[in-house]
C-alpha positions in Angstrom: 75.9 -52.9 129.0 74.9 -51.7 132.5 76.9 -48.6 132.0 75.1 -47.8 128.7 71.7 -48.4 130.3 72.5 -45.9 133.1 73.8 -43.4 130.6 70.6 -43.5 128.6 68.5 -43.2 131.8 70.4 -40.2 132.8 69.9 -38.6 129.4 66.1 -39.2 129.5 65.8 -37.7 133.0 67.8 -34.6 131.8 65.5 -34.2 128.8 62.4 -34.4 130.9 63.7 -31.8 133.3 64.7 -29.6 130.4 61.1 -29.9 128.9 59.5 -29.1 132.2 61.8 -26.2 132.7 60.9 -24.8 129.2 57.1 -25.1 129.9 57.2 -23.4 133.3 59.7 -20.6 132.6 58.0 -17.4 131.3 59.1 -16.2 127.9 60.7 -12.9 128.5 60.3 -11.8 124.9 56.4 -12.0 125.2 55.3 -9.6 128.1 51.8 -10.2 129.5 49.1 -8.2 127.7 47.6 -5.4 129.8 43.9 -5.3 130.3 42.6 -1.9 129.0 39.7 0.0 130.5 37.0 2.1 128.7 37.3 5.8 129.0 35.1 8.8 128.6 36.5 11.7 126.6 35.5 15.2 127.7 36.5 18.2 125.5 36.8 21.3 127.7 37.7 24.9 126.9 39.6 26.6 129.7 37.7 29.5 131.2 40.8 31.6 131.9 40.7 33.5 128.7 39.0 33.8 125.3 40.3 32.3 122.1 42.0 29.3 123.7 42.1 25.8 122.5 40.1 22.8 123.9 41.7 20.2 126.1 40.8 16.5 125.8 40.4 14.9 129.2 39.8 11.3 130.0 37.7 10.0 132.9 36.7 6.5 134.2 33.2 7.7 135.3 30.7 10.4 134.3 28.7 10.1 137.4 31.3 11.1 140.1 34.7 12.5 140.6 36.6 15.6 139.3 38.9 16.2 136.3 40.7 19.4 135.6 42.1 21.3 132.6 45.0 22.6 134.8 48.1 20.8 133.7 46.1 17.9 132.3 44.7 16.7 129.0 45.7 16.8 125.4 45.7 20.3 124.0 44.1 20.8 120.6 45.5 23.0 117.9 43.2 25.8 117.0 40.4 27.6 118.8 37.2 26.0 117.3 37.1 22.2 117.3 34.2 19.8 116.6 34.2 16.1 117.4 32.8 12.8 116.1 33.4 9.3 117.3 33.2 6.4 114.8 34.6 2.9 114.6 36.1 3.4 118.1 38.2 6.4 117.0 37.9 10.0 118.1 38.1 12.6 115.4 38.9 16.2 116.2 38.1 18.6 113.4 39.4 22.2 113.3 37.0 24.9 112.0 39.3 27.3 110.3 36.8 30.1 109.7 37.5 30.2 106.0 41.1 29.0 106.3 42.2 25.4 105.9 41.1 23.1 108.8 42.6 19.9 110.1 41.5 16.4 111.1 43.3 14.8 114.1 42.5 11.2 115.0 42.9 9.5 118.4 42.6 6.0 119.8 42.7 4.8 123.4 45.7 2.6 124.3 45.7 -0.3 126.8 46.5 2.1 129.6 43.5 4.3 129.0 45.5 7.2 127.4 44.6 9.0 124.2 47.1 8.3 121.4 47.3 10.4 118.3 47.0 8.2 115.1 46.9 10.8 112.4 46.9 14.6 111.8 46.4 16.1 108.4 45.2 19.3 106.8 41.8 19.4 105.2 39.3 22.0 104.1 37.2 23.6 106.8 33.8 21.8 106.8 30.4 22.8 108.2 28.7 19.4 108.2 29.9 15.9 108.8 28.8 12.5 110.0 29.5 8.8 109.9 28.4 6.8 106.9 29.3 3.0 106.8 33.0 2.9 107.7 33.6 6.5 106.5 33.0 10.0 107.7 31.5 12.3 105.2 32.6 16.0 105.5 31.0 18.9 103.6 32.4 22.4 103.0 29.3 24.5 102.2 29.4 27.7 100.1 27.7 30.9 101.1 29.6 33.1 98.7 29.7 33.7 95.0 30.1 30.1 93.9 27.2 27.8 94.7 29.3 24.7 95.0 29.5 22.5 98.1 32.6 20.3 98.3 32.3 16.8 99.9 35.0 14.5 101.2 35.0 10.9 102.2 37.3 10.0 105.0 38.1 6.3 105.4 38.2 5.6 109.2 40.5 2.6 108.6 43.0 4.2 106.3 42.7 7.5 108.1 42.8 9.5 105.0 40.4 11.1 102.4 39.7 8.6 99.7 37.2 10.4 97.6 35.9 13.9 97.0 33.5 15.8 94.7 31.0 18.7 94.5 27.3 19.4 94.7 25.6 22.4 93.1 23.6 24.0 96.0 21.5 26.1 93.6 20.5 23.1 91.5 19.6 21.1 94.6 17.4 23.9 96.0 15.8 24.6 92.6 13.9 27.6 93.9 16.1 30.6 93.2 17.9 30.2 96.5 20.7 27.9 97.7 20.7 24.7 99.8 22.8 25.1 103.0 23.2 21.7 104.7 22.7 21.6 108.4 24.1 18.1 108.8 24.6 14.7 107.1 23.2 11.5 108.5 23.2 7.9 107.3 19.6 6.6 106.9 19.7 3.0 105.6 22.1 2.8 102.7 21.7 6.5 101.8 23.1 9.8 102.9 20.4 12.3 104.1 21.4 15.9 104.1 18.7 18.2 105.6 19.2 21.8 104.5 17.7 25.2 104.9 17.1 27.3 101.8 19.1 30.6 101.9 19.3 33.7 99.7 23.1 33.8 99.9 23.0 37.4 98.7 21.5 40.9 99.2 23.1 41.5 102.6 20.8 38.7 103.9 23.0 35.6 103.4 21.0 33.2 105.7 17.6 34.8 105.1 15.0 32.9 103.1 11.8 33.4 101.2 10.7 29.9 102.2 10.5 30.0 106.0 7.9 27.3 106.4 9.4 24.4 104.4 11.6 21.5 105.3 14.0 19.9 102.8 16.2 16.8 102.8 18.6 16.1 99.9 19.1 12.3 99.6 22.3 11.0 98.0 23.3 7.5 96.8 26.4 6.1 98.5 29.2 5.9 97.7 28.6 7.7 94.4 27.3 10.8 96.2 24.9 11.3 93.3 21.7 13.2 94.2 18.8 10.7 94.3 16.0 13.0 95.2 14.9 16.0 97.4 12.1 15.4 99.8 10.0 18.2 101.2 7.5 18.9 103.9 5.4 22.1 104.5 4.3 21.2 108.0 7.6 22.5 109.6 10.4 24.9 109.0 13.9 23.7 108.1 15.4 20.7 109.9 18.4 21.2 112.3 20.3 24.4 112.8 23.7 25.8 111.8 26.3 23.2 112.8 23.6 21.1 114.5 22.0 17.8 113.5 18.2 17.7 113.3 17.8 14.2 112.1 18.1 10.9 114.2 17.5 7.3 113.3 15.9 5.0 115.9 16.3 1.3 116.5 13.6 0.5 114.0 15.3 2.4 111.2 12.8 5.3 111.2 14.3 8.8 110.9 12.9 11.6 113.1 13.3 15.2 111.9 13.4 18.1 114.4 12.6 21.7 113.5 13.3 24.7 115.7 11.2 27.0 113.4 13.7 29.9 113.4 13.9 30.9 109.7 14.5 34.6 109.1 14.4 37.2 106.4 16.3 40.5 106.8 17.0 39.7 110.4 13.3 39.1 111.4 11.9 35.8 112.5 9.5 34.7 109.7 8.6 31.1 110.5 4.9 30.8 111.3 4.9 27.1 112.2 5.7 25.6 115.6 8.7 23.7 116.6 7.8 20.1 115.8 9.0 16.7 114.8 8.2 14.8 111.6 9.2 11.3 110.5 10.6 9.4 107.5 9.8 5.7 107.8 12.4 3.0 107.2 13.0 2.4 103.5 10.9 5.4 102.4 12.1 8.5 100.5 9.3 10.8 101.6 8.0 12.3 104.9 5.3 10.3 106.7 2.2 12.3 106.0 0.4 10.6 109.0 3.0 11.5 111.6 3.3 15.0 113.1 4.4 15.9 116.7 3.8 19.5 117.8 6.3 19.8 120.6 6.0 23.5 121.1 2.3 23.1 121.9 3.0 20.7 124.8 6.1 22.5 126.0 4.5 25.8 127.0 5.6 27.5 123.8 9.3 26.6 124.3 11.1 25.4 121.1 13.8 22.8 120.5 17.4 24.0 120.1 19.1 20.6 120.2 18.5 16.9 121.1 20.2 13.8 122.4 18.7 10.4 121.7 18.3 8.2 124.8 16.8 5.1 123.0 13.3 3.6 122.8 11.9 6.7 121.1 12.9 9.1 123.9 14.9 12.2 123.2 16.4 14.6 125.8 15.5 17.9 124.1 17.2 21.2 125.0 14.6 24.0 125.0 14.4 27.8 125.0 11.5 30.2 125.2 12.7 33.2 123.3 13.5 32.3 119.7 16.9 33.1 118.2 18.8 31.7 115.2 21.9 30.9 117.3 20.4 30.8 120.9 21.5 28.1 123.3 18.7 26.1 125.1 18.6 26.4 128.9 15.8 24.0 129.9 15.4 20.3 129.4 12.5 18.0 128.5 11.8 14.5 127.3 10.1 14.2 124.0 8.7 10.7 123.4 8.3 10.4 119.7 6.5 7.1 119.9 3.7 8.3 122.2 3.9 12.0 121.2 4.3 13.0 124.9 6.5 15.7 126.5 7.7 15.9 130.1 9.9 18.6 131.7 13.1 17.2 133.4 13.7 17.8 137.1 17.0 18.1 138.8 18.9 20.2 136.2 20.1 23.8 137.0 17.5 26.5 136.4 17.3 28.5 133.2 18.8 31.6 134.9 21.8 29.5 136.2 22.8 28.0 132.9 25.7 29.6 131.0 26.1 26.9 128.3 25.0 23.4 127.4 26.9 20.9 125.2 25.2 19.7 122.1 27.7 16.9 121.4 26.8 14.4 124.1 27.1 10.7 125.0 24.1 8.4 125.3 23.9 4.7 126.2 20.6 4.6 124.3 19.1 2.5 127.1 17.4 5.5 128.7 20.5 7.3 130.0 22.4 10.2 128.5 25.2 12.5 129.7 25.1 16.2 129.0 27.6 18.9 130.0 26.1 21.9 131.7 28.1 25.0 132.7 26.8 27.5 135.3 28.4 30.5 136.9 29.7 28.3 139.6 31.3 25.6 137.5 30.9 22.9 134.8 29.5 19.4 135.4 28.4 16.3 133.5 24.7 15.6 134.3 23.2 12.1 134.0 19.8 12.3 132.4 17.3 9.5 132.9 14.9 9.7 130.0 12.4 7.3 131.6 12.2 9.1 135.0 12.7 12.5 133.4 15.4 13.4 136.0 18.9 14.9 135.9 21.6 14.2 138.5 24.9 16.1 138.9 27.9 13.9 138.1 31.5 14.5 137.1 32.9 17.9 137.8 35.3 19.6 135.2 37.4 22.2 136.9 38.9 25.1 135.0 37.0 24.6 131.8 33.6 24.7 130.0 32.5 21.3 128.6 32.1 21.3 124.9 31.7 17.6 124.1 31.4 14.2 125.7 32.3 10.9 124.1 33.3 7.3 124.9 36.1 5.0 123.6 37.2 1.4 124.2 40.9 0.4 124.1 42.1 -0.2 120.6 42.9 -3.9 119.8 
């Protein structure tokens, strides 16, 4: 009996030791999860030669340090690329100049590296933007057929899930054609500002309506035209391949006009560069809101903008008007108070070679814009409250074309 009792005791001790051993020994089949870090994505075109592809570089900071295109980055396929970040994915779109384009999608892995998730052929598009969990892309006709083709890219499935067409002549309804400058989600609808163009007579982008602003409003996801809203206090909204519409934290949409309409190669807009507003839930311009920026900015006009939050925009300005001119001076346009302030700390107008229009903003007053001068290319930190710019990250060997931000994918 004593022998049996000792035997059972020994077995119990062995079981306890075994259990303790199982609880304290790491499971080699389940490695520890790495803690990923956020990264900034900088698209940069090498300066060595013309007609070369962008490189996508990653950086931990935009305010200090150096990154280089020399032997680094993810090379893009094709010369002209345009970028959009949505649902924590980075989309690189090839502009094929009439040929088929492509959409390449990247995510950030736990090590902070860009990982390609998809790459497929698409039509070359001239306007695109996030809408709910999708990206809407639009191929716009300027030739014989007045039909714009739209595509709905699902950012979860990473494929085009719907497509259709809009008749640009029917939308314009004035004998010309609607050419969309961009597409922007406003509430539950898709807003597509456009400029009216002749699309003929050796004056493709000329217009007989230089002092009118138009926005086509589409229901979503049907993409059916709901209405066209119009304002005669500014020229058209946005520019070719540039967004002129921004939605603030209150849900109001602010529309920017450069006032650069032409006819037969001559500037014909008579109105100043100004900002108008569409209030949340409305399908009409706010007749009580008008902000003449050109008047306060010493006759400079807006070429592009980056929203910094709380009604403050960093606006890129230029004095001499041109349909495709790049801005070379910076200001802060406060659309709530209708004030304008020049920014200090940025390179001078004569020093600037190019400025990025696809920029990153925290929307708490800070924004990050790429500026290239004859001596190099840097990211500048703009403080919209203080109206200052401070030189930050240097990009060696390339000209900055876009700045974005990603978090590691789950």
